[in-house]
N, CA, C and O atoms as CSV, one atom per row, in Angstrom:
chain,resi,resn,atom,element,x,y,z
A,1,MET,N,N,-4.407,15.250,9.225
A,1,MET,CA,C,-3.389,14.425,9.835
A,1,MET,C,C,-2.027,14.991,9.439
A,1,MET,O,O,-1.822,15.377,8.288
A,2,SER,N,N,-1.116,15.039,10.377
A,2,SER,CA,C,0.214,15.559,10.084
A,2,SER,C,C,0.983,14.595,9.185
A,2,SER,O,O,0.669,13.407,9.107
A,3,PHE,N,N,1.984,15.128,8.518
A,3,PHE,CA,C,2.802,14.297,7.633
A,3,PHE,C,C,3.401,13.131,8.414
A,3,PHE,O,O,3.415,12.000,7.927
A,4,GLU,N,N,3.889,13.398,9.607
A,4,GLU,CA,C,4.544,12.357,10.403
A,4,GLU,C,C,3.575,11.227,10.749
A,4,GLU,O,O,3.921,10.050,10.652
A,5,ARG,N,N,2.359,11.597,11.153
A,5,ARG,CA,C,1.363,10.569,11.495
A,5,ARG,C,C,0.921,9.796,10.262
A,5,ARG,O,O,0.788,8.573,10.301
A,6,ALA,N,N,0.695,10.516,9.163
A,6,ALA,CA,C,0.286,9.852,7.918
A,6,ALA,C,C,1.386,8.924,7.423
A,6,ALA,O,O,1.115,7.815,6.963
A,7,ASN,N,N,2.620,9.382,7.520
A,7,ASN,CA,C,3.761,8.580,7.101
A,7,ASN,C,C,3.884,7.320,7.964
A,7,ASN,O,O,4.112,6.229,7.441
A,8,ALA,N,N,3.735,7.470,9.274
A,8,ALA,CA,C,3.830,6.324,10.183
A,8,ALA,C,C,2.705,5.323,9.917
A,8,ALA,O,O,2.938,4.114,9.921
A,9,ALA,N,N,1.494,5.817,9.687
A,9,ALA,CA,C,0.366,4.920,9.411
A,9,ALA,C,C,0.585,4.153,8.104
A,9,ALA,O,O,0.317,2.954,8.026
A,10,ALA,N,N,1.071,4.850,7.088
A,10,ALA,CA,C,1.338,4.201,5.800
A,10,ALA,C,C,2.445,3.154,5.931
A,10,ALA,O,O,2.335,2.059,5.379
A,11,MET,N,N,3.507,3.491,6.659
A,11,MET,CA,C,4.592,2.521,6.864
A,11,MET,C,C,4.106,1.313,7.652
A,11,MET,O,O,4.556,0.191,7.420
A,12,ARG,N,N,3.194,1.543,8.576
A,12,ARG,CA,C,2.664,0.426,9.356
A,12,ARG,C,C,1.884,-0.530,8.454
A,12,ARG,O,O,1.997,-1.748,8.591
A,13,ILE,N,N,1.097,0.020,7.536
A,13,ILE,CA,C,0.370,-0.831,6.587
A,13,ILE,C,C,1.355,-1.629,5.747
A,13,ILE,O,O,1.257,-2.852,5.647
A,14,LEU,N,N,2.306,-0.921,5.143
A,14,LEU,CA,C,3.255,-1.588,4.246
A,14,LEU,C,C,4.079,-2.634,4.982
A,14,LEU,O,O,4.182,-3.773,4.527
A,15,SER,N,N,4.663,-2.263,6.107
A,15,SER,CA,C,5.523,-3.220,6.803
A,15,SER,C,C,4.712,-4.375,7.385
A,15,SER,O,O,5.204,-5.502,7.442
A,16,GLY,N,N,3.487,-4.116,7.813
A,16,GLY,CA,C,2.649,-5.195,8.321
A,16,GLY,C,C,2.367,-6.234,7.256
A,16,GLY,O,O,2.405,-7.436,7.517
A,17,LEU,N,N,2.083,-5.757,6.049
A,17,LEU,CA,C,1.834,-6.674,4.936
A,17,LEU,C,C,3.118,-7.338,4.454
A,17,LEU,O,O,3.145,-8.537,4.179
A,18,GLU,N,N,4.158,-6.561,4.357
A,18,GLU,CA,C,5.419,-7.076,3.832
A,18,GLU,C,C,6.085,-8.061,4.793
A,18,GLU,O,O,6.574,-9.112,4.379
A,19,GLU,N,N,6.099,-7.714,6.064
A,19,GLU,CA,C,6.829,-8.513,7.045
A,19,GLU,C,C,5.949,-9.467,7.847
A,19,GLU,O,O,6.453,-10.298,8.603
A,20,GLY,N,N,4.638,-9.346,7.681
A,20,GLY,CA,C,3.724,-10.231,8.395
A,20,GLY,C,C,3.633,-9.935,9.875
A,20,GLY,O,O,3.396,-10.842,10.672
A,21,THR,N,N,3.817,-8.667,10.264
A,21,THR,CA,C,3.795,-8.305,11.678
A,21,THR,C,C,2.394,-8.032,12.213
A,21,THR,O,O,2.220,-7.762,13.401
A,22,MET,N,N,1.397,-8.103,11.335
A,22,MET,CA,C,0.011,-7.909,11.757
A,22,MET,C,C,-0.855,-9.009,11.169
A,22,MET,O,O,-0.530,-9.604,10.141
A,23,SER,N,N,-1.962,-9.262,11.845
A,23,SER,CA,C,-2.935,-10.218,11.315
A,23,SER,C,C,-3.695,-9.561,10.167
A,23,SER,O,O,-3.605,-8.350,9.962
A,24,ALA,N,N,-4.438,-10.367,9.427
A,24,ALA,CA,C,-5.269,-9.826,8.348
A,24,ALA,C,C,-6.294,-8.850,8.911
A,24,ALA,O,O,-6.601,-7.842,8.274
A,25,ALA,N,N,-6.823,-9.133,10.088
A,25,ALA,CA,C,-7.803,-8.235,10.711
A,25,ALA,C,C,-7.176,-6.891,11.057
A,25,ALA,O,O,-7.785,-5.848,10.820
A,26,GLN,N,N,-5.977,-6.902,11.610
A,26,GLN,CA,C,-5.292,-5.651,11.941
A,26,GLN,C,C,-4.957,-4.871,10.681
A,26,GLN,O,O,-5.156,-3.658,10.630
A,27,SER,N,N,-4.454,-5.556,9.671
A,27,SER,CA,C,-4.132,-4.897,8.401
A,27,SER,C,C,-5.389,-4.326,7.772
A,27,SER,O,O,-5.380,-3.204,7.265
A,28,HIS,N,N,-6.470,-5.093,7.802
A,28,HIS,CA,C,-7.728,-4.633,7.218
A,28,HIS,C,C,-8.206,-3.355,7.890
A,28,HIS,O,O,-8.684,-2.443,7.216
A,29,GLU,N,N,-8.085,-3.280,9.188
A,29,GLU,CA,C,-8.522,-2.089,9.925
A,29,GLU,C,C,-7.761,-0.851,9.450
A,29,GLU,O,O,-8.358,0.201,9.223
A,30,LEU,N,N,-6.467,-0.979,9.302
A,30,LEU,CA,C,-5.655,0.150,8.827
A,30,LEU,C,C,-5.974,0.493,7.375
A,30,LEU,O,O,-6.078,1.666,7.017
A,31,VAL,N,N,-6.126,-0.525,6.551
A,31,VAL,CA,C,-6.426,-0.313,5.132
A,31,VAL,C,C,-7.783,0.355,4.962
A,31,VAL,O,O,-7.942,1.230,4.111
A,32,SER,N,N,-8.758,-0.048,5.762
A,32,SER,CA,C,-10.094,0.524,5.610
A,32,SER,C,C,-10.129,2.005,5.996
A,32,SER,O,O,-10.997,2.742,5.530
A,33,ASP,N,N,-9.203,2.442,6.833
A,33,ASP,CA,C,-9.135,3.852,7.229
A,33,ASP,C,C,-8.246,4.690,6.308
A,33,ASP,O,O,-8.235,5.916,6.415
A,34,ALA,N,N,-7.512,4.057,5.419
A,34,ALA,CA,C,-6.519,4.752,4.595
A,34,ALA,C,C,-7.120,5.322,3.312
A,34,ALA,O,O,-8.184,4.899,2.860
A,35,ASP,N,N,-6.422,6.273,2.752
A,35,ASP,CA,C,-6.791,6.881,1.477
A,35,ASP,C,C,-6.748,5.812,0.380
A,35,ASP,O,O,-5.803,5.024,0.333
A,36,PRO,N,N,-7.754,5.768,-0.505
A,36,PRO,CA,C,-7.771,4.754,-1.565
A,36,PRO,C,C,-6.522,4.777,-2.455
A,36,PRO,O,O,-6.020,3.718,-2.831
A,37,ALA,N,N,-6.023,5.946,-2.790
A,37,ALA,CA,C,-4.812,6.025,-3.619
A,37,ALA,C,C,-3.621,5.415,-2.892
A,37,ALA,O,O,-2.816,4.710,-3.499
A,38,LEU,N,N,-3.509,5.682,-1.604
A,38,LEU,CA,C,-2.423,5.119,-0.812
A,38,LEU,C,C,-2.513,3.599,-0.777
A,38,LEU,O,O,-1.506,2.909,-0.941
A,39,VAL,N,N,-3.712,3.081,-0.565
A,39,VAL,CA,C,-3.910,1.626,-0.523
A,39,VAL,C,C,-3.516,1.015,-1.864
A,39,VAL,O,O,-2.780,0.029,-1.911
A,40,TYR,N,N,-4.006,1.603,-2.950
A,40,TYR,CA,C,-3.674,1.084,-4.279
A,40,TYR,C,C,-2.158,1.100,-4.499
A,40,TYR,O,O,-1.587,0.115,-4.967
A,41,LEU,N,N,-1.517,2.206,-4.165
A,41,LEU,CA,C,-0.072,2.325,-4.380
A,41,LEU,C,C,0.706,1.323,-3.526
A,41,LEU,O,O,1.652,0.705,-4.013
A,42,ILE,N,N,0.323,1.157,-2.272
A,42,ILE,CA,C,1.018,0.192,-1.407
A,42,ILE,C,C,0.845,-1.230,-1.929
A,42,ILE,O,O,1.818,-1.977,-2.030
A,43,PHE,N,N,-0.379,-1.604,-2.259
A,43,PHE,CA,C,-0.617,-2.953,-2.755
A,43,PHE,C,C,0.140,-3.193,-4.060
A,43,PHE,O,O,0.706,-4.267,-4.260
A,44,THR,N,N,0.153,-2.222,-4.925
A,44,THR,CA,C,0.857,-2.361,-6.206
A,44,THR,C,C,2.360,-2.408,-5.989
A,44,THR,O,O,3.050,-3.193,-6.640
A,45,TRP,N,N,2.880,-1.587,-5.089
A,45,TRP,CA,C,4.319,-1.603,-4.779
A,45,TRP,C,C,4.715,-3.002,-4.304
A,45,TRP,O,O,5.719,-3.558,-4.752
A,46,ILE,N,N,3.922,-3.560,-3.401
A,46,ILE,CA,C,4.242,-4.895,-2.885
A,46,ILE,C,C,4.179,-5.927,-4.002
A,46,ILE,O,O,5.085,-6.750,-4.129
A,47,ARG,N,N,3.127,-5.897,-4.809
A,47,ARG,CA,C,3.020,-6.886,-5.904
A,47,ARG,C,C,4.181,-6.771,-6.871
A,47,ARG,O,O,4.718,-7.788,-7.309
A,48,ARG,N,N,4.576,-5.571,-7.210
A,48,ARG,CA,C,5.682,-5.387,-8.165
A,48,ARG,C,C,7.017,-5.773,-7.545
A,48,ARG,O,O,7.833,-6.430,-8.191
A,49,ARG,N,N,7.243,-5.374,-6.308
A,49,ARG,CA,C,8.515,-5.677,-5.643
A,49,ARG,C,C,8.686,-7.178,-5.392
A,49,ARG,O,O,9.809,-7.681,-5.382
A,50,TYR,N,N,7.599,-7.878,-5.192
A,50,TYR,CA,C,7.675,-9.295,-4.847
A,50,TYR,C,C,7.312,-10.217,-5.999
A,50,TYR,O,O,7.116,-11.414,-5.787
A,51,ALA,N,N,7.221,-9.697,-7.192
A,51,ALA,CA,C,6.843,-10.508,-8.357
A,51,ALA,C,C,7.770,-11.714,-8.544
A,51,ALA,O,O,7.303,-12.814,-8.837
A,52,ASP,N,N,9.054,-11.513,-8.379
A,52,ASP,CA,C,10.033,-12.589,-8.582
A,52,ASP,C,C,10.820,-12.893,-7.306
A,52,ASP,O,O,11.945,-13.387,-7.375
A,53,HIS,N,N,10.254,-12.610,-6.184
A,53,HIS,CA,C,10.952,-12.752,-4.904
A,53,HIS,C,C,10.653,-14.124,-4.290
A,53,HIS,O,O,9.548,-14.641,-4.454
A,54,PRO,N,N,11.616,-14.716,-3.591
A,54,PRO,CA,C,11.385,-16.021,-2.958
A,54,PRO,C,C,10.255,-16.011,-1.921
A,54,PRO,O,O,9.633,-17.045,-1.677
A,55,ASN,N,N,9.987,-14.856,-1.313
A,55,ASN,CA,C,8.932,-14.758,-0.304
A,55,ASN,C,C,7.601,-14.291,-0.886
A,55,ASN,O,O,6.693,-13.922,-0.141
A,56,ALA,N,N,7.482,-14.303,-2.191
A,56,ALA,CA,C,6.285,-13.773,-2.853
A,56,ALA,C,C,5.004,-14.439,-2.366
A,56,ALA,O,O,4.010,-13.750,-2.136
A,57,ASP,N,N,5.001,-15.744,-2.205
A,57,ASP,CA,C,3.779,-16.443,-1.802
A,57,ASP,C,C,3.265,-15.937,-0.453
A,57,ASP,O,O,2.067,-15.705,-0.290
A,58,ALA,N,N,4.151,-15.773,0.490
A,58,ALA,CA,C,3.740,-15.323,1.824
A,58,ALA,C,C,3.256,-13.877,1.793
A,58,ALA,O,O,2.210,-13.556,2.358
A,59,VAL,N,N,4.007,-13.018,1.140
A,59,VAL,CA,C,3.673,-11.589,1.125
A,59,VAL,C,C,2.387,-11.347,0.337
A,59,VAL,O,O,1.486,-10.658,0.817
A,60,VAL,N,N,2.298,-11.901,-0.849
A,60,VAL,CA,C,1.096,-11.718,-1.665
A,60,VAL,C,C,-0.095,-12.415,-0.990
A,60,VAL,O,O,-1.231,-11.956,-1.112
A,61,GLY,N,N,0.158,-13.494,-0.298
A,61,GLY,CA,C,-0.903,-14.164,0.452
A,61,GLY,C,C,-1.511,-13.257,1.514
A,61,GLY,O,O,-2.716,-13.303,1.759
A,62,ARG,N,N,-0.672,-12.431,2.146
A,62,ARG,CA,C,-1.190,-11.485,3.138
A,62,ARG,C,C,-2.047,-10.414,2.473
A,62,ARG,O,O,-3.054,-9.988,3.037
A,63,LEU,N,N,-1.654,-9.978,1.280
A,63,LEU,CA,C,-2.476,-9.021,0.533
A,63,LEU,C,C,-3.841,-9.630,0.244
A,63,LEU,O,O,-4.874,-9.001,0.471
A,64,LEU,N,N,-3.833,-10.847,-0.254
A,64,LEU,CA,C,-5.083,-11.526,-0.598
A,64,LEU,C,C,-5.972,-11.731,0.627
A,64,LEU,O,O,-7.196,-11.634,0.533
A,65,ALA,N,N,-5.360,-12.013,1.768
A,65,ALA,CA,C,-6.143,-12.203,2.989
A,65,ALA,C,C,-6.882,-10.919,3.366
A,65,ALA,O,O,-8.021,-10.974,3.829
A,66,VAL,N,N,-6.254,-9.787,3.175
A,66,VAL,CA,C,-6.900,-8.504,3.471
A,66,VAL,C,C,-8.015,-8.238,2.459
A,66,VAL,O,O,-9.103,-7.798,2.830
A,67,ILE,N,N,-7.745,-8.504,1.195
A,67,ILE,CA,C,-8.747,-8.286,0.146
A,67,ILE,C,C,-9.949,-9.198,0.353
A,67,ILE,O,O,-11.093,-8.761,0.229
A,68,GLU,N,N,-9.693,-10.461,0.668
A,68,GLU,CA,C,-10.778,-11.427,0.843
A,68,GLU,C,C,-11.599,-11.180,2.103
A,68,GLU,O,O,-12.734,-11.643,2.210
A,69,ARG,N,N,-11.037,-10.466,3.034
A,69,ARG,CA,C,-11.723,-10.187,4.298
A,69,ARG,C,C,-12.941,-9.285,4.095
A,69,ARG,O,O,-13.924,-9.387,4.829
A,70,ASP,N,N,-12.869,-8.398,3.088
A,70,ASP,CA,C,-13.944,-7.426,2.894
A,70,ASP,C,C,-13.970,-6.964,1.445
A,70,ASP,O,O,-12.964,-6.453,0.953
A,71,PRO,N,N,-15.085,-7.126,0.750
A,71,PRO,CA,C,-15.176,-6.689,-0.651
A,71,PRO,C,C,-14.973,-5.188,-0.825
A,71,PRO,O,O,-14.687,-4.728,-1.930
A,72,LYS,N,N,-15.116,-4.429,0.237
A,72,LYS,CA,C,-14.906,-2.983,0.157
A,72,LYS,C,C,-13.440,-2.641,-0.151
A,72,LYS,O,O,-13.147,-1.577,-0.697
A,73,VAL,N,N,-12.535,-3.541,0.201
A,73,VAL,CA,C,-11.123,-3.305,-0.103
A,73,VAL,C,C,-10.919,-3.305,-1.617
A,73,VAL,O,O,-10.170,-2.480,-2.139
A,74,THR,N,N,-11.574,-4.217,-2.320
A,74,THR,CA,C,-11.484,-4.254,-3.783
A,74,THR,C,C,-12.035,-2.961,-4.369
A,74,THR,O,O,-11.465,-2.411,-5.311
A,75,GLN,N,N,-13.130,-2.480,-3.821
A,75,GLN,CA,C,-13.697,-1.205,-4.279
A,75,GLN,C,C,-12.721,-0.063,-4.021
A,75,GLN,O,O,-12.558,0.823,-4.860
A,76,LYS,N,N,-12.078,-0.087,-2.866
A,76,LYS,CA,C,-11.114,0.952,-2.510
A,76,LYS,C,C,-9.932,0.923,-3.473
A,76,LYS,O,O,-9.439,1.974,-3.881
A,77,LEU,N,N,-9.479,-0.267,-3.838
A,77,LEU,CA,C,-8.380,-0.396,-4.790
A,77,LEU,C,C,-8.758,0.176,-6.154
A,77,LEU,O,O,-7.962,0.870,-6.787
A,78,LYS,N,N,-9.969,-0.117,-6.599
A,78,LYS,CA,C,-10.432,0.413,-7.891
A,78,LYS,C,C,-10.545,1.928,-7.847
A,78,LYS,O,O,-10.164,2.613,-8.795
A,79,GLU,N,N,-11.067,2.445,-6.750
A,79,GLU,CA,C,-11.176,3.892,-6.583
A,79,GLU,C,C,-9.784,4.532,-6.564
A,79,GLU,O,O,-9.554,5.556,-7.206
A,80,GLY,N,N,-8.884,3.929,-5.839
A,80,GLY,CA,C,-7.520,4.455,-5.745
A,80,GLY,C,C,-6.798,4.448,-7.073
A,80,GLY,O,O,-6.021,5.358,-7.363
A,81,GLN,N,N,-7.044,3.432,-7.882
A,81,GLN,CA,C,-6.385,3.322,-9.184
A,81,GLN,C,C,-6.714,4.520,-10.073
A,81,GLN,O,O,-5.905,4.902,-10.917
A,82,GLU,N,N,-7.878,5.107,-9.895
A,82,GLU,CA,C,-8.317,6.239,-10.716
A,82,GLU,C,C,-7.821,7.588,-10.192
A,82,GLU,O,O,-8.033,8.611,-10.843
A,83,ASP,N,N,-7.179,7.607,-9.054
A,83,ASP,CA,C,-6.737,8.862,-8.442
A,83,ASP,C,C,-5.599,9.496,-9.239
A,83,ASP,O,O,-4.712,8.785,-9.710
A,84,PRO,N,N,-5.609,10.821,-9.398
A,84,PRO,CA,C,-4.532,11.509,-10.121
A,84,PRO,C,C,-3.139,11.302,-9.507
A,84,PRO,O,O,-2.136,11.362,-10.218
A,85,VAL,N,N,-3.077,11.063,-8.206
A,85,VAL,CA,C,-1.774,10.820,-7.567
A,85,VAL,C,C,-1.169,9.518,-8.090
A,85,VAL,O,O,0.046,9.428,-8.269
A,86,VAL,N,N,-1.998,8.525,-8.332
A,86,VAL,CA,C,-1.514,7.257,-8.884
A,86,VAL,C,C,-0.969,7.488,-10.291
A,86,VAL,O,O,0.106,6.995,-10.633
A,87,ALA,N,N,-1.708,8.234,-11.101
A,87,ALA,CA,C,-1.240,8.546,-12.462
A,87,ALA,C,C,0.087,9.286,-12.404
A,87,ALA,O,O,1.008,8.970,-13.157
A,88,TRP,N,N,0.192,10.272,-11.516
A,88,TRP,CA,C,1.445,11.017,-11.349
A,88,TRP,C,C,2.586,10.064,-10.986
A,88,TRP,O,O,3.650,10.096,-11.605
A,89,PHE,N,N,2.356,9.220,-9.983
A,89,PHE,CA,C,3.411,8.315,-9.536
A,89,PHE,C,C,3.861,7.404,-10.664
A,89,PHE,O,O,5.058,7.248,-10.902
A,90,GLU,N,N,2.915,6.807,-11.350
A,90,GLU,CA,C,3.252,5.834,-12.385
A,90,GLU,C,C,3.899,6.477,-13.608
A,90,GLU,O,O,4.623,5.803,-14.341
A,91,GLU,N,N,3.655,7.755,-13.842
A,91,GLU,CA,C,4.331,8.464,-14.933
A,91,GLU,C,C,5.745,8.900,-14.556
A,91,GLU,O,O,6.638,8.938,-15.403
A,92,GLU,N,N,5.938,9.224,-13.287
A,92,GLU,CA,C,7.206,9.806,-12.831
A,92,GLU,C,C,8.170,8.816,-12.170
A,92,GLU,O,O,9.373,9.069,-12.112
A,93,HIS,N,N,7.656,7.709,-11.680
A,93,HIS,CA,C,8.469,6.804,-10.859
A,93,HIS,C,C,8.222,5.344,-11.240
A,93,HIS,O,O,7.278,5.010,-11.957
A,94,SER,N,N,9.100,4.504,-10.734
A,94,SER,CA,C,8.965,3.066,-10.903
A,94,SER,C,C,8.830,2.429,-9.520
A,94,SER,O,O,9.589,2.747,-8.605
A,95,TYR,N,N,7.867,1.536,-9.380
A,95,TYR,CA,C,7.666,0.866,-8.092
A,95,TYR,C,C,8.934,0.136,-7.648
A,95,TYR,O,O,9.284,0.153,-6.467
A,96,ARG,N,N,9.601,-0.485,-8.570
A,96,ARG,CA,C,10.767,-1.307,-8.230
A,96,ARG,C,C,12.007,-0.495,-7.872
A,96,ARG,O,O,12.944,-1.027,-7.277
A,97,ASP,N,N,12.022,0.787,-8.229
A,97,ASP,CA,C,13.212,1.603,-7.975
A,97,ASP,C,C,13.239,2.233,-6.594
A,97,ASP,O,O,14.260,2.796,-6.199
A,98,LEU,N,N,12.158,2.152,-5.859
A,98,LEU,CA,C,12.071,2.827,-4.563
A,98,LEU,C,C,11.975,1.821,-3.432
A,98,LEU,O,O,11.188,0.875,-3.485
A,99,GLY,N,N,12.788,2.040,-2.406
A,99,GLY,CA,C,12.671,1.245,-1.196
A,99,GLY,C,C,11.421,1.654,-0.435
A,99,GLY,O,O,10.802,2.671,-0.748
A,100,ALA,N,N,11.057,0.876,0.548
A,100,ALA,CA,C,9.809,1.098,1.283
A,100,ALA,C,C,9.725,2.494,1.891
A,100,ALA,O,O,8.733,3.195,1.691
A,101,LYS,N,N,10.735,2.898,2.615
A,101,LYS,CA,C,10.695,4.192,3.301
A,101,LYS,C,C,10.624,5.342,2.303
A,101,LYS,O,O,9.809,6.252,2.453
A,102,GLU,N,N,11.472,5.298,1.293
A,102,GLU,CA,C,11.480,6.344,0.270
A,102,GLU,C,C,10.132,6.401,-0.462
A,102,GLU,O,O,9.603,7.483,-0.713
A,103,PHE,N,N,9.590,5.246,-0.796
A,103,PHE,CA,C,8.307,5.156,-1.475
A,103,PHE,C,C,7.200,5.795,-0.635
A,103,PHE,O,O,6.450,6.637,-1.130
A,104,ILE,N,N,7.099,5.400,0.618
A,104,ILE,CA,C,6.046,5.916,1.486
A,104,ILE,C,C,6.195,7.421,1.680
A,104,ILE,O,O,5.206,8.149,1.602
A,105,GLU,N,N,7.403,7.897,1.931
A,105,GLU,CA,C,7.594,9.334,2.126
A,105,GLU,C,C,7.177,10.121,0.889
A,105,GLU,O,O,6.531,11.163,1.006
A,106,LEU,N,N,7.532,9.642,-0.270
A,106,LEU,CA,C,7.195,10.301,-1.517
A,106,LEU,C,C,5.679,10.358,-1.727
A,106,LEU,O,O,5.126,11.411,-2.044
A,107,VAL,N,N,5.028,9.232,-1.548
A,107,VAL,CA,C,3.584,9.133,-1.771
A,107,VAL,C,C,2.803,9.944,-0.728
A,107,VAL,O,O,1.884,10.685,-1.078
A,108,VAL,N,N,3.163,9.805,0.530
A,108,VAL,CA,C,2.448,10.537,1.572
A,108,VAL,C,C,2.630,12.041,1.381
A,108,VAL,O,O,1.681,12.808,1.545
A,109,ASP,N,N,3.835,12.457,1.039
A,109,ASP,CA,C,4.073,13.885,0.793
A,109,ASP,C,C,3.157,14.393,-0.318
A,109,ASP,O,O,2.560,15.462,-0.192
A,110,LYS,N,N,3.048,13.640,-1.388
A,110,LYS,CA,C,2.196,14.040,-2.515
A,110,LYS,C,C,0.721,14.043,-2.106
A,110,LYS,O,O,-0.012,14.961,-2.475
A,111,LEU,N,N,0.279,13.049,-1.362
A,111,LEU,CA,C,-1.109,12.996,-0.928
A,111,LEU,C,C,-1.444,14.101,0.064
A,111,LEU,O,O,-2.569,14.600,0.078
A,112,GLU,N,N,-0.488,14.483,0.885
A,112,GLU,CA,C,-0.728,15.513,1.891
A,112,GLU,C,C,-0.636,16.928,1.322
A,112,GLU,O,O,-1.088,17.879,1.959
A,113,SER,N,N,-0.054,17.076,0.128
A,113,SER,CA,C,0.090,18.425,-0.446
A,113,SER,C,C,-1.099,18.820,-1.278
A,113,SER,O,O,-1.129,19.921,-1.827
């Protein structure tokens, strides 16, 4: 997959969860096709960014709806957590310091290289 397509797909997952522009079924479909490290990083970015946010209940609720839809998502998250790209990101960067676009571009670039 080209960087542009991978980047667009990742942004669609993140913005769908963050902004509620997709149903849990639509989000689940995209998440199930995505790289486990990417899924873990997106879910963690959202949880960290919305930890103290007024919209936390709605945004985190959308994450939970995707997770509850299929136990395979939990497995994917666990698999992604063990990926070297996640270790690299967490050693070099902070979830809270990156905006959505910058975060996705950085992660997708690393996953595609």
